[in-house]
C-alpha positions as CSV (number, residue, x, y, z in Angstrom):
1,M,11.3,-2.9,-2.5
2,L,9.2,-4.1,0.4
3,Y,9.6,-7.7,-1.2
4,N,13.1,-7.4,-0.6
5,T,13.4,-6.0,2.7
6,S,10.5,-7.3,4.6
7,E,12.6,-10.1,6.5
8,V,14.7,-7.4,8.3
9,F,11.5,-5.8,10.0
10,S,11.6,-6.6,13.8
11,E,8.2,-8.2,14.8
12,P,6.5,-4.7,15.9
13,V,7.7,-3.2,12.6
14,R,6.6,-5.9,10.6
15,L,3.4,-5.9,12.0
16,S,2.9,-2.2,11.8
17,V,3.9,-2.2,7.9
18,F,1.8,-5.1,6.9
19,R,-1.3,-4.4,9.3
20,D,-1.7,-0.7,9.2
21,L,0.1,0.1,5.7
22,V,-0.2,-2.5,3.5
23,F,-3.7,-3.9,4.6
24,K,-5.5,-0.9,6.1
25,K,-4.4,1.7,3.6
26,Y,-3.4,0.0,0.1
27,F,-5.0,-3.7,0.2
28,F,-8.0,-3.2,-2.2
29,V,-6.3,-0.7,-4.4
30,L,-3.4,-3.0,-5.1
31,F,-5.3,-6.3,-5.1
32,L,-7.9,-4.9,-7.4
33,H,-5.5,-2.9,-9.3
34,W,-6.4,-2.6,-13.0
35,E,-2.8,-3.4,-14.1
36,D,-1.8,-7.0,-14.2
37,A,1.8,-6.2,-13.3
38,V,0.8,-4.3,-10.1
39,R,-1.4,-7.3,-8.8
40,S,1.2,-9.7,-9.6
41,A,3.7,-8.1,-7.7
42,F,1.4,-7.3,-4.8
43,Y,0.4,-10.9,-4.8
44,Q,3.7,-12.3,-4.6
45,L,4.2,-10.0,-1.6
46,L,1.1,-11.6,-0.1
47,A,2.3,-15.1,-0.8
48,F,5.7,-15.2,0.0
49,K,6.6,-12.0,2.5
50,V,4.0,-11.3,4.6
51,L,4.3,-14.4,6.8
52,R,7.7,-15.8,8.1
53,N,6.8,-19.1,9.1
54,K,5.2,-21.8,6.6
55,R,1.4,-21.4,6.0
56,S,1.0,-25.1,6.8
57,S,2.8,-24.9,9.9
58,L,0.6,-22.0,11.0
59,V,-2.6,-24.2,10.1
60,E,-1.2,-26.9,12.5
61,R,-0.5,-24.3,15.3
62,R,-3.6,-23.2,15.2
63,S,-5.1,-25.4,17.9
64,S,-2.0,-25.0,20.0
65,G,-3.5,-22.3,22.1
66,V,-0.5,-20.1,22.5
67,S,-1.0,-17.2,24.6
68,V,0.1,-13.7,24.0
69,V,1.3,-13.2,27.8
70,D,3.8,-16.1,27.7
71,A,5.1,-15.9,24.1
72,S,8.8,-16.1,23.3
73,A,10.1,-14.2,20.4
74,A,9.7,-17.1,18.3
75,D,6.0,-17.5,19.5
76,Q,5.9,-13.7,18.7
77,T,6.5,-14.5,15.4
78,V,3.8,-17.0,15.1
79,L,1.3,-14.8,16.6
80,T,2.4,-12.2,14.1
81,D,2.0,-14.3,11.3
82,R,-1.3,-15.8,12.5
83,L,-2.8,-12.2,12.8
84,L,-1.5,-11.3,9.3
85,S,-2.7,-14.6,7.7
86,T,-6.1,-14.1,9.3
87,K,-6.4,-10.3,8.1
88,M,-5.3,-11.6,4.7
89,E,-8.1,-14.1,4.4
90,A,-10.8,-11.5,5.7
91,Y,-9.8,-9.0,3.3
92,V,-9.8,-11.6,0.4
93,N,-13.3,-12.8,1.4
94,M,-14.5,-9.2,1.6
95,I,-13.7,-9.0,-2.2
96,K,-15.4,-12.2,-3.1
97,E,-18.6,-11.1,-0.7
98,Q,-18.5,-7.7,-2.5
99,D,-18.3,-9.1,-5.8
100,H,-21.5,-11.6,-5.1
101,K,-23.3,-8.8,-3.2
102,P,-22.6,-5.2,-4.7
103,E,-24.8,-3.5,-2.2
104,L,-21.7,-4.4,0.4
105,V,-19.1,-1.7,0.4
106,Y,-15.7,-2.8,1.5
107,F,-13.9,-0.9,-1.4
108,A,-14.7,1.3,-4.1
109,P,-17.4,-0.1,-6.2
110,D,-15.4,0.6,-9.6
111,L,-13.0,-1.8,-8.5
112,R,-15.3,-4.7,-8.4
113,V,-14.8,-5.1,-12.1
114,Y,-11.4,-6.8,-11.2
115,A,-12.5,-8.9,-8.6
116,R,-12.9,-12.4,-9.8
117,R,-10.0,-11.9,-12.0
118,A,-7.9,-10.8,-9.1
119,V,-8.8,-13.6,-6.9
120,A,-8.2,-16.1,-9.4
121,Q,-4.5,-14.6,-10.2
122,Y,-4.0,-14.3,-6.4
123,Q,-4.9,-18.1,-6.2
124,S,-2.7,-19.1,-8.8
125,H,0.2,-17.2,-6.6
126,L,-0.8,-19.1,-3.6
127,K,-0.6,-22.5,-5.7
128,R,2.9,-21.4,-6.7
129,Y,3.8,-20.9,-3.2
130,L,2.3,-24.3,-2.1
131,E,4.6,-25.7,-4.6
132,W,7.4,-23.9,-3.0
133,E,6.6,-25.1,0.4
134,V,6.1,-28.9,-0.9
135,R,9.9,-28.6,-2.1
136,G,11.1,-27.8,1.3
137,L,13.4,-24.9,-0.2
138,K,14.5,-22.6,2.7
139,E,14.8,-19.6,0.3
140,K,11.9,-17.7,-0.9
141,P,12.1,-17.4,-4.7
142,P,12.8,-13.8,-6.0
143,M,9.9,-11.8,-7.6
144,L,8.7,-13.2,-10.7
145,E,9.7,-10.8,-13.9
146,I,6.8,-8.5,-14.5
147,S,6.3,-7.9,-17.9
């Protein structure tokens, strides 16, 4: 449901839903879920729906130095995307770190068994995203059917 409705959220609501709910509360549990279909649905949400701007444009804009004080509505979207993008990267890096250093405890140790496969699957969804972006399509693809 979130996959099909996230575009209607205002910026403050979108930030709250993704930062406070999806990332802080459910990220590790869903990213490292034992069921492939649950992970796949979550990765599609992360790849296609969390950010409103194309990922390539965020990388280009990181050096532009937009300040929060003088941000227009469009800039506010970019700022939210940059924040969420940074959070996503950080959480994925935490999974990689704990996988290599089990003494770290970012997520429940019993989920570590899924870490490598989960990261690889997520990267395949990011690859699908980049292929979509290169094609220059405006409409984001529907969620892949999960079997």
